[in-house]
DSSP file (Angstrom, degrees, kcal/mol; ACC not computed):
  #  RESIDUE AA STRUCTURE BP1 BP2  ACC     N-H-->O    O-->H-N    N-H-->O    O-->H-N    TCO  KAPPA ALPHA  PHI   PSI    X-CA   Y-CA   Z-CA
    1    1 A M              0   0    0      0, 0.0     2,-0.1     0, 0.0     0, 0.0   0.000 360.0 360.0 360.0 132.0   19.9  -11.0   16.4
    2    2 A E    >   -     0   0    0      1,-0.1     3,-1.3     4,-0.1     0, 0.0  -0.366 360.0-117.2 -76.6 159.4   21.7  -11.2   13.1
    3    3 A S  T 3  S+     0   0    0      1,-0.3    -1,-0.1    -2,-0.1     0, 0.0   0.742 110.6  55.6 -69.7 -23.6   24.8   -9.2   12.4
    4    4 A D  T 3  S+     0   0    0      2,-0.1    -1,-0.3     0, 0.0     2,-0.2   0.484  87.4 100.0 -85.3  -4.7   23.1   -7.3    9.5
    5    5 A E  S <  S-     0   0    0     -3,-1.3     3,-0.1     1,-0.1     0, 0.0  -0.501  81.9-106.2 -87.7 152.2   20.2   -6.0   11.6
    6    6 A T        -     0   0    0     -2,-0.2    -1,-0.1     1,-0.1    10,-0.1  -0.542  43.3-104.1 -72.0 138.9   20.1   -2.5   13.1
    7    7 A P        -     0   0    0      0, 0.0     8,-2.1     0, 0.0     2,-0.3  -0.273  38.9-158.1 -62.5 154.6   20.6   -2.5   16.8
    8    8 A S  B     -A   14   0A   0      6,-0.2     6,-0.2    -3,-0.1     2,-0.1  -0.961  11.2-124.4-138.1 151.1   17.6   -2.0   19.1
    9    9 A L    >   -     0   0    0      4,-2.0     3,-1.8    -2,-0.3   107,-0.0  -0.311  38.5 -99.0 -88.4 176.0   16.9   -0.8   22.5
   10   10 A A  T 3  S+     0   0    0      1,-0.3    -1,-0.1     2,-0.1    -2,-0.0   0.742 120.1  68.7 -65.0 -21.2   15.1   -2.7   25.2
   11   11 A L  T 3  S-     0   0    0      2,-0.2    -1,-0.3     1,-0.1     3,-0.1   0.602 113.7-115.8 -70.5 -14.2   12.1   -0.6   24.3
   12   12 A G  S <  S+     0   0    0     -3,-1.8     2,-0.5     1,-0.3    -2,-0.1   0.696  71.7 135.5  80.2  21.8   11.8   -2.3   21.1
   13   13 A V        -     0   0    0     99,-0.1    -4,-2.0   100,-0.0    -1,-0.3  -0.890  55.7-122.8-106.7 132.9   12.6    0.8   19.2
   14   14 A E  B     -A    8   0A   0     -2,-0.5     2,-0.6    -6,-0.2    -6,-0.2  -0.489  19.9-145.4 -71.2 132.8   15.0    0.7   16.3
   15   15 A V        -     0   0    0     -8,-2.1    -1,-0.0    -2,-0.2    98,-0.0  -0.888  13.1-135.0-104.1 124.8   18.0    3.1   16.6
   16   16 A S        -     0   0    0     -2,-0.6     6,-0.0     1,-0.1    43,-0.0  -0.297  25.1-110.4 -66.6 160.7   19.2    4.5   13.4
   17   17 A S  S    S+     0   0    0      1,-0.1     2,-0.3     2,-0.0    -1,-0.1   0.600  93.2  27.4 -76.9  -3.8   23.0    4.5   12.8
   18   18 A S  S  > S-     0   0    0      1,-0.1     4,-2.0     0, 0.0     3,-0.3  -1.000  71.9-120.8-154.3 155.8   23.4    8.2   13.1
   19   19 A I  H  > S+     0   0    0     -2,-0.3     4,-2.7     1,-0.2     5,-0.2   0.921 115.2  56.1 -55.5 -43.5   21.9   11.3   14.6
   20   20 A R  H  > S+     0   0    0      1,-0.2     4,-2.2     2,-0.2    -1,-0.2   0.860 104.8  50.5 -62.6 -34.9   21.5   12.7   11.1
   21   21 A E  H  > S+     0   0    0     -3,-0.3     4,-2.9     1,-0.2     5,-0.2   0.966 111.1  49.8 -65.8 -47.5   19.4    9.7   10.0
   22   22 A R  H  X S+     0   0    0     -4,-2.0     4,-2.6     1,-0.2    -2,-0.2   0.875 110.9  48.6 -59.5 -38.5   17.2   10.1   13.0
   23   23 A A  H  X S+     0   0    0     -4,-2.7     4,-1.4     2,-0.2    -1,-0.2   0.911 111.9  50.0 -69.6 -38.8   16.7   13.9   12.3
   24   24 A I  H >< S+     0   0    0     -4,-2.2     3,-0.6    -5,-0.2    -2,-0.2   0.961 113.4  45.2 -62.0 -50.4   15.9   13.2    8.7
   25   25 A A  H >< S+     0   0    0     -4,-2.9     3,-1.1     1,-0.2     6,-0.6   0.899 111.7  52.8 -61.2 -44.3   13.2   10.5    9.7
   26   26 A E  H 3< S+     0   0    0     -4,-2.6    -1,-0.2     1,-0.2    -2,-0.2   0.751 114.7  40.5 -59.9 -29.9   11.8   12.7   12.3
   27   27 A N  T << S+     0   0    0     -4,-1.4     2,-0.3    -3,-0.6    -1,-0.2   0.107 111.8  55.2-113.5  23.6   11.2   15.7   10.0
   28   28 A S  S X  S-     0   0    0     -3,-1.1     3,-1.3    -4,-0.1     4,-0.2  -0.923  89.7-101.5-142.9 175.5   10.0   14.0    6.9
   29   29 A M  T >> S+     0   0    0     -2,-0.3     3,-2.3     1,-0.3     4,-0.9   0.625  99.5  92.4 -75.4  -9.3    7.3   11.6    5.7
   30   30 A V  H 3> S+     0   0    0      1,-0.3     4,-2.0     2,-0.2    -1,-0.3   0.784  73.8  72.0 -51.0 -28.3    9.7    8.7    5.7
   31   31 A I  H <> S+     0   0    0     -3,-1.3     4,-1.0    -6,-0.6    -1,-0.3   0.797  91.7  55.6 -59.7 -29.1    8.4    8.2    9.3
   32   32 A L  H <4 S+     0   0    0     -3,-2.3     3,-0.2     2,-0.2    -1,-0.2   0.925 107.1  48.6 -65.0 -46.8    5.2    7.0    7.9
   33   33 A L  H >< S+     0   0    0     -4,-0.9     3,-1.3     1,-0.2    -2,-0.2   0.826 106.6  55.2 -59.9 -36.9    7.1    4.4    5.9
   34   34 A Q  H >< S+     0   0    0     -4,-2.0     3,-1.4     1,-0.2    -1,-0.2   0.811 100.9  62.3 -67.4 -29.3    9.0    3.3    9.0
   35   35 A G  T 3< S+     0   0    0     -4,-1.0    -1,-0.2     1,-0.3    -2,-0.2   0.564  87.2  72.1 -73.9  -5.0    5.6    2.7   10.7
   36   36 A L  T X   +     0   0    0     -3,-1.3     3,-2.6    -4,-0.2    19,-0.4   0.367  66.1 137.7 -91.8  10.9    4.8    0.1    8.1
   37   37 A R  T <  S+     0   0    0     -3,-1.4    19,-0.2     1,-0.3     3,-0.1  -0.319  76.5  15.7 -52.9 124.8    7.3   -2.4    9.7
   38   38 A G  T 3  S+     0   0    0     17,-2.8    -1,-0.3     1,-0.4     2,-0.2   0.127 103.4 114.4 101.4 -22.5    5.7   -5.8    9.8
   39   39 A Q    <   -     0   0    0     -3,-2.6    16,-2.6    15,-0.1     2,-0.5  -0.482  67.5-122.1 -82.3 148.8    2.9   -4.8    7.3
   40   40 A V  E     +B   54   0B   0     14,-0.2     2,-0.3    -2,-0.2    14,-0.2  -0.808  47.9 152.2 -89.9 130.6    2.5   -6.3    3.9
   41   41 A T  E     -B   53   0B   0     12,-2.5    12,-2.6    -2,-0.5     2,-0.4  -0.954  42.1-110.3-150.7 169.2    2.7   -3.6    1.2
   42   42 A T  E     -B   52   0B   0     -2,-0.3    53,-2.8    53,-0.3     2,-0.5  -0.884  19.9-161.8-104.2 133.6    3.6   -3.0   -2.5
   43   43 A V  E     -BC  51  94B   0      8,-2.8     8,-2.4    -2,-0.4     2,-0.4  -0.970   9.6-151.9-112.3 126.3    6.6   -0.8   -3.6
   44   44 A D  E     -BC  50  93B   0     49,-3.3    48,-2.5    -2,-0.5    49,-1.8  -0.831  17.7-147.7 -93.1 135.6    6.4    0.4   -7.2
   45   45 A L  E >   - C   0  91B   0      4,-2.9     3,-1.9    -2,-0.4    46,-0.2  -0.693  22.3-112.2-108.2 160.6   10.0    1.0   -8.6
   46   46 A R  T 3  S+     0   0    0     44,-2.2    45,-0.1     1,-0.3    -1,-0.1   0.660 113.5  62.1 -68.9 -18.6   11.2    3.5  -11.0
   47   47 A D  T 3  S-     0   0    0     43,-0.3    -1,-0.3     2,-0.1    27,-0.2   0.245 120.7-104.9 -88.8  12.9   11.9    0.8  -13.7
   48   48 A E  S <  S+     0   0    0     -3,-1.9     2,-0.2     1,-0.3    -2,-0.2   0.649  85.0 118.4  73.5  16.7    8.2    0.0  -13.7
   49   49 A S        -     0   0    0     26,-0.1    -4,-2.9    25,-0.1     2,-0.3  -0.678  50.3-145.2-107.2 168.6    8.5   -3.3  -11.8
   50   50 A T  E     -BD  44  72B   0     22,-2.2    22,-2.6    -2,-0.2     2,-0.4  -0.932   9.2-156.3-133.7 158.1    6.9   -3.9   -8.4
   51   51 A A  E     -BD  43  71B   0     -8,-2.4    -8,-2.8    -2,-0.3     2,-0.6  -0.990   6.9-169.2-133.8 124.6    7.7   -5.8   -5.2
   52   52 A R  E     +BD  42  70B   0     18,-2.3    18,-3.0    -2,-0.4     2,-0.3  -0.945  34.9 110.7-117.7 125.3    5.0   -7.0   -2.7
   53   53 A G  E     -B   41   0B   0    -12,-2.6   -12,-2.5    -2,-0.6     2,-0.4  -0.985  67.8 -60.8-173.2-179.0    6.2   -8.2    0.6
   54   54 A R  E     -BD  40  67B   0     13,-2.3    13,-2.2    -2,-0.3     2,-0.4  -0.656  52.9-122.0 -83.7 127.9    6.5   -7.8    4.4
   55   55 A V  E     + D   0  66B   0    -16,-2.6   -17,-2.8   -19,-0.4    11,-0.2  -0.560  35.2 171.1 -73.7 124.3    8.3   -4.6    5.4
   56   56 A V  E     -     0   0B   0      9,-3.4     2,-0.3    -2,-0.4    -1,-0.2   0.787  64.4  -9.3 -99.1 -36.4   11.3   -5.4    7.6
   57   57 A N  E     - D   0  65B   0      8,-1.1     8,-2.5   -21,-0.1     2,-0.4  -0.966  46.5-168.2-164.5 143.5   13.0   -2.1    7.7
   58   58 A V  E     - D   0  64B   0     -2,-0.3     6,-0.2     6,-0.2     2,-0.1  -0.988  19.6-157.8-136.9 126.7   12.9    1.4    6.2
   59   59 A D    >   -     0   0    0      4,-1.9     3,-1.3    -2,-0.4   -26,-0.1  -0.275  37.7 -91.8 -92.6-176.9   15.9    3.8    6.9
   60   60 A A  T 3  S+     0   0    0      1,-0.3   -30,-0.1     2,-0.1   -29,-0.1   0.677 124.9  56.6 -71.0 -17.4   15.9    7.6    6.7
   61   61 A F  T 3  S-     0   0    0      2,-0.1    -1,-0.3   -31,-0.1     3,-0.1   0.230 119.6-108.7 -95.7  12.5   17.0    7.6    3.1
   62   62 A M    <   +     0   0    0     -3,-1.3     2,-0.4     1,-0.3    -2,-0.1   0.650  62.4 157.4  68.7  21.0   14.0    5.5    2.2
   63   63 A N        -     0   0    0     24,-0.1    -4,-1.9    25,-0.1     2,-0.4  -0.612  29.4-152.7 -71.1 129.0   16.0    2.3    1.6
   64   64 A V  E     -DE  58  86B   0     22,-2.6    22,-3.1    -2,-0.4     2,-0.5  -0.909  14.6-164.7-113.9 134.2   13.4   -0.5    1.9
   65   65 A R  E     -DE  57  85B   0     -8,-2.5    -9,-3.4    -2,-0.4    -8,-1.1  -0.963  15.4-174.8-117.3 116.3   14.0   -4.1    3.0
   66   66 A L  E     -DE  55  84B   0     18,-3.3    18,-2.5    -2,-0.5     2,-0.3  -0.835  10.2-155.4-114.4 153.9   11.2   -6.5    2.3
   67   67 A A  E    S+DE  54  83B   0    -13,-2.2   -13,-2.3    -2,-0.3    16,-0.2  -0.850  73.9  22.4-118.4 153.2   10.8  -10.2    3.2
   68   68 A E  E    S-     0   0B   0     14,-2.0     2,-0.3    -2,-0.3    14,-0.2   0.957  88.0-169.7  53.7  56.7    8.7  -12.8    1.6
   69   69 A V  E     - E   0  81B   0     12,-2.0    12,-2.8    -3,-0.2     2,-0.6  -0.595  32.0-161.5 -98.1 134.0    8.6  -10.9   -1.7
   70   70 A L  E     -DE  52  80B   0    -18,-3.0   -18,-2.3    -2,-0.3     2,-0.4  -0.959  25.9-164.7-110.9 114.8    6.6  -11.4   -4.9
   71   71 A Y  E     -DE  51  79B   0      8,-3.0     8,-2.5    -2,-0.6     2,-0.5  -0.831  10.5-171.1-103.1 132.8    8.6   -9.5   -7.5
   72   72 A R  E     -DE  50  78B   0    -22,-2.6   -22,-2.2    -2,-0.4     6,-0.2  -0.989  13.3-149.0-120.8 119.5    7.1   -8.5  -10.8
   73   73 A D    >   -     0   0    0      4,-2.5     3,-2.7    -2,-0.5   -25,-0.1  -0.381  36.1 -91.6 -87.5 178.0    9.4   -7.1  -13.4
   74   74 A R  T 3  S+     0   0    0      1,-0.3    -1,-0.1   -27,-0.2   -25,-0.1   0.701 127.0  55.0 -61.1 -22.0    8.4   -4.6  -16.1
   75   75 A R  T 3  S-     0   0    0      2,-0.1    -1,-0.3     0, 0.0   -26,-0.1   0.492 120.0-108.7 -90.8  -4.1    7.7   -7.4  -18.6
   76   76 A G    <   +     0   0    0     -3,-2.7     2,-0.3     1,-0.3    -2,-0.1   0.495  69.6 145.0  92.2   5.4    5.2   -9.0  -16.0
   77   77 A R        -     0   0    0      1,-0.0    -4,-2.5    -4,-0.0     2,-0.3  -0.591  39.5-140.9 -83.2 139.8    7.4  -12.1  -15.1
   78   78 A L  E     -E   72   0B   0     -2,-0.3     2,-0.3    -6,-0.2    -6,-0.2  -0.737  20.2-177.9-105.2 149.5    7.1  -13.0  -11.5
   79   79 A A  E     -E   71   0B   0     -8,-2.5    -8,-3.0    -2,-0.3     2,-0.6  -0.988  21.2-137.1-143.6 133.9    9.7  -14.2   -9.0
   80   80 A Q  E     -E   70   0B   0     -2,-0.3     2,-0.3   -10,-0.2   -10,-0.2  -0.820  28.1-176.8 -89.5 117.6    9.4  -15.3   -5.4
   81   81 A L  E     -E   69   0B   0    -12,-2.8   -12,-2.0    -2,-0.6     3,-0.1  -0.865  29.5-148.9-118.3 151.1   12.2  -13.9   -3.3
   82   82 A E  E    S+     0   0B   0     -2,-0.3   -14,-2.0     1,-0.3     2,-0.3   0.818  86.2   5.7 -82.8 -31.9   13.0  -14.5    0.3
   83   83 A D  E     -E   67   0B   0    -16,-0.2     2,-0.3   -15,-0.1    -1,-0.3  -0.992  62.9-173.0-154.5 144.5   14.4  -11.0    0.8
   84   84 A L  E     -E   66   0B   0    -18,-2.5   -18,-3.3    -2,-0.3     2,-0.5  -0.970   9.1-158.3-147.5 128.6   14.8   -7.9   -1.2
   85   85 A F  E     -E   65   0B   0     -2,-0.3     2,-0.5   -20,-0.2   -20,-0.2  -0.918  11.2-170.0-100.5 124.9   16.6   -4.6   -0.7
   86   86 A V  E     -E   64   0B   0    -22,-3.1   -22,-2.6    -2,-0.5     5,-0.1  -0.960  18.6-132.0-118.0 120.8   15.4   -1.6   -2.6
   87   87 A T    >   -     0   0    0     -2,-0.5     3,-2.0   -24,-0.2     4,-0.4  -0.388  22.2-118.4 -67.7 147.9   17.4    1.6   -2.6
   88   88 A G  G >  S+     0   0    0      1,-0.3     3,-1.0     2,-0.2    -1,-0.1   0.775 110.0  61.2 -57.7 -28.9   15.6    4.8   -1.9
   89   89 A R  G 3  S+     0   0    0      1,-0.2    -1,-0.3   -44,-0.0   -27,-0.1   0.618 101.8  51.1 -74.0 -11.9   16.4    6.2   -5.2
   90   90 A N  G <  S+     0   0    0     -3,-2.0   -44,-2.2   -45,-0.1     2,-0.6   0.379  84.7 106.4-103.9   3.7   14.7    3.5   -7.1
   91   91 A V  E <   +C   45   0B   0     -3,-1.0   -46,-0.2    -4,-0.4     3,-0.1  -0.741  35.0 169.9 -82.6 119.4   11.4    3.8   -5.1
   92   92 A R  E     -     0   0B   0    -48,-2.5     2,-0.3    -2,-0.6   -47,-0.2   0.846  68.1  -8.9 -87.4 -46.7    8.6    5.5   -7.1
   93   93 A Y  E     -C   44   0B   0    -49,-1.8   -49,-3.3     2,-0.0     2,-0.4  -0.990  51.6-151.3-153.9 145.7    5.6    4.8   -4.8
   94   94 A V  E     -C   43   0B   0     -2,-0.3     2,-0.4   -51,-0.2   -51,-0.2  -0.995  25.4-132.5-119.0 120.9    4.9    2.9   -1.6
   95   95 A H        -     0   0    0    -53,-2.8   -53,-0.3    -2,-0.4    -2,-0.0  -0.616  14.8-144.5 -77.0 131.4    1.2    1.7   -1.2
   96   96 A I        -     0   0    0     -2,-0.4   -55,-0.1   -55,-0.1     6,-0.0  -0.841  27.8-110.1 -93.5 122.9   -0.1    2.5    2.2
   97   97 A P    >   -     0   0    0      0, 0.0     3,-1.3     0, 0.0   -56,-0.1  -0.247  20.0-128.3 -60.2 147.5   -2.4   -0.3    3.3
   98   98 A D  T 3  S+     0   0    0      1,-0.3    -2,-0.0     3,-0.0    -3,-0.0   0.814 106.5  56.0 -69.0 -26.5   -6.0    0.8    3.5
   99   99 A H  T 3  S+     0   0    0      2,-0.1     2,-0.4     0, 0.0    -1,-0.3   0.595  85.6 102.8 -77.2  -7.5   -6.5   -0.4    7.0
  100  100 A L    <   -     0   0    0     -3,-1.3     2,-0.8     1,-0.0     3,-0.1  -0.640  68.9-139.7 -80.9 118.8   -3.6    1.7    8.3
  101  101 A D     >  -     0   0    0     -2,-0.4     4,-2.0     1,-0.2     5,-0.1  -0.773  15.1-160.6 -80.8 110.9   -4.5    5.0   10.2
  102  102 A I  H  > S+     0   0    0     -2,-0.8     4,-2.3     2,-0.2     5,-0.2   0.914  85.4  48.2 -63.5 -52.2   -1.9    7.3    8.8
  103  103 A M  H  > S+     0   0    0      1,-0.2     4,-2.6     2,-0.2    -1,-0.2   0.916 112.6  48.9 -64.0 -41.9   -2.2    9.9   11.6
  104  104 A E  H  > S+     0   0    0      1,-0.2     4,-2.2     2,-0.2    -1,-0.2   0.883 111.4  51.3 -65.7 -34.5   -2.0    7.3   14.4
  105  105 A T  H  X S+     0   0    0     -4,-2.0     4,-2.2     2,-0.2    -2,-0.2   0.929 109.8  46.4 -65.0 -44.9    1.0    5.7   12.7
  106  106 A I  H  X S+     0   0    0     -4,-2.3     4,-2.4     1,-0.2     5,-0.2   0.930 113.3  52.0 -66.0 -45.0    3.0    8.9   12.4
  107  107 A Q  H  X S+     0   0    0     -4,-2.6     4,-2.1     1,-0.2    -1,-0.2   0.897 108.8  49.8 -62.1 -40.2    2.1    9.8   16.0
  108  108 A A  H  X S+     0   0    0     -4,-2.2     4,-1.7    -5,-0.2    -1,-0.2   0.897 110.4  48.8 -62.5 -40.5    3.3    6.4   17.2
  109  109 A Q  H  X S+     0   0    0     -4,-2.2     4,-2.4     2,-0.2    -2,-0.2   0.873 110.0  51.9 -72.6 -33.8    6.5    6.7   15.4
  110  110 A L  H  X S+     0   0    0     -4,-2.4     4,-2.6     1,-0.2    -1,-0.2   0.901 108.1  52.3 -59.2 -41.8    7.1   10.2   16.8
  111  111 A A  H  X S+     0   0    0     -4,-2.1     4,-2.0    -5,-0.2    -2,-0.2   0.872 107.6  50.6 -68.0 -33.3    6.5    8.9   20.2
  112  112 A K  H  X S+     0   0    0     -4,-1.7     4,-2.3     2,-0.2    -2,-0.2   0.950 110.7  50.5 -63.3 -48.7    9.1    6.1   19.7
  113  113 A I  H  X S+     0   0    0     -4,-2.4     4,-2.7     1,-0.2    -2,-0.2   0.932 108.7  52.6 -54.7 -46.6   11.6    8.8   18.5
  114  114 A Q  H  X S+     0   0    0     -4,-2.6     4,-2.4     1,-0.2    -1,-0.2   0.869 107.1  51.7 -62.6 -38.1   10.9   10.9   21.6
  115  115 A R  H  X S+     0   0    0     -4,-2.0     4,-1.2     2,-0.2    -1,-0.2   0.892 107.7  52.1 -62.8 -39.9   11.6    7.8   23.8
  116  116 A V  H >X S+     0   0    0     -4,-2.3     3,-0.9     2,-0.2     4,-0.6   0.954 110.4  48.1 -55.3 -50.3   14.8    7.4   22.1
  117  117 A H  H >< S+     0   0    0     -4,-2.7     3,-0.9     1,-0.2    -2,-0.2   0.907 112.5  48.4 -54.4 -44.4   15.7   11.1   22.8
  118  118 A N  H >< S+     0   0    0     -4,-2.4     3,-1.6     1,-0.2    -1,-0.2   0.674  93.5  78.9 -65.8 -19.3   14.6   10.7   26.4
  119  119 A F  H << S+     0   0    0     -4,-1.2    -1,-0.2    -3,-0.9    -2,-0.2   0.801  91.8  53.7 -65.2 -25.4   16.8    7.5   26.8
  120  120 A G  T << S+     0   0    0     -3,-0.9    -1,-0.3    -4,-0.6    -2,-0.1   0.287  76.8 132.0 -93.5  12.9   19.9    9.6   27.1
  121  121 A S    X>  -     0   0    0     -3,-1.6     4,-0.9     1,-0.1     3,-0.8  -0.241  69.2-114.3 -68.7 159.0   18.8   11.9   30.0
  122  122 A E  T 34 S+     0   0    0      1,-0.3     3,-0.4     2,-0.2    -1,-0.1   0.810 111.0  59.9 -68.0 -27.6   21.2   12.4   32.7
  123  123 A K  T 34 S+     0   0    0      1,-0.2    -1,-0.3     2,-0.0     3,-0.1   0.840 112.0  37.5 -66.7 -30.0   18.9   10.6   35.3
  124  124 A R  T <4 S-     0   0    0     -3,-0.8     2,-0.9     1,-0.2    -1,-0.2   0.438  97.3-137.2-100.7  -5.7   18.8    7.4   33.5
  125  125 A G     <  +     0   0    0     -4,-0.9    -1,-0.2    -3,-0.4    -2,-0.0  -0.755  55.7 122.7  80.8-106.6   22.4    7.2   32.2
  126  126 A G        +     0   0    0     -2,-0.9     2,-0.3    -3,-0.1    -6,-0.2   0.101  60.6  11.8  63.4-155.0   22.0    6.0   28.6
  127  127 A R    >   -     0   0    0    -11,-0.2     3,-1.2     1,-0.1     4,-0.3  -0.396  51.6-158.1 -68.8 120.2   23.1    7.6   25.4
  128  128 A S  G >  S+     0   0    0     -2,-0.3     3,-0.7     1,-0.2    -1,-0.1   0.697  86.1  74.6 -69.4 -18.4   25.7   10.6   25.8
  129  129 A E  G 3  S+     0   0    0      1,-0.2    -1,-0.2     3,-0.0    -2,-0.1   0.774 105.4  36.5 -70.2 -22.1   24.7   12.0   22.3
  130  130 A Y  G <  S+     0   0    0     -3,-1.2    -1,-0.2   -14,-0.1    -2,-0.2   0.421  89.3 117.0-109.6   2.6   21.4   13.2   23.7
  131  131 A A  S <  S-     0   0    0     -3,-0.7     2,-0.2    -4,-0.3   -10,-0.1  -0.476  74.3-107.4 -71.8 146.2   22.7   14.2   27.1
  132  132 A K        -     0   0    0     -2,-0.1     2,-0.3   -12,-0.1    -1,-0.1  -0.448  34.3-120.0 -72.3 136.3   22.3   18.0   27.9
  133  133 A K        -     0   0    0     -2,-0.2     2,-0.4    -3,-0.1    -1,-0.1  -0.615  22.3-123.8 -82.0 137.8   25.7   19.8   27.9
  134  134 A K              0   0    0     -2,-0.3    -1,-0.1     1,-0.1     0, 0.0  -0.620 360.0 360.0 -78.1 135.0   26.7   21.5   31.0
  135  135 A S              0   0    0     -2,-0.4    -1,-0.1     0, 0.0    -2,-0.0   0.478 360.0 360.0 -73.6 360.0   27.5   25.2   30.7
């Protein structure tokens, strides 16, 4: 595992760096974009440029990391990039692939989040941030 990657659990579920990020992701449509991990898609940027590549990661603030990117600037010039990080504020539109079932993707992502929440239950040990407080 590279040092700049987000840690993951044995379940293969990515763990956001904070409870706040998980709450934002769970309660917004960014969860759909997180379900695009591994898919090839196009991201339109606010400066009228586009980036087409494989989604590596999307965080709760809609920062997108792409790999194997074909970047087209607003003048139409193309560049092949190995890796590209786009801040959420620069994203205008993310193209959802036609073959993707949106509802199924959202439900799968919510199920992953639920597994992370359950990971901290008292019976299993796990993460104390989700453990129920004793009265």
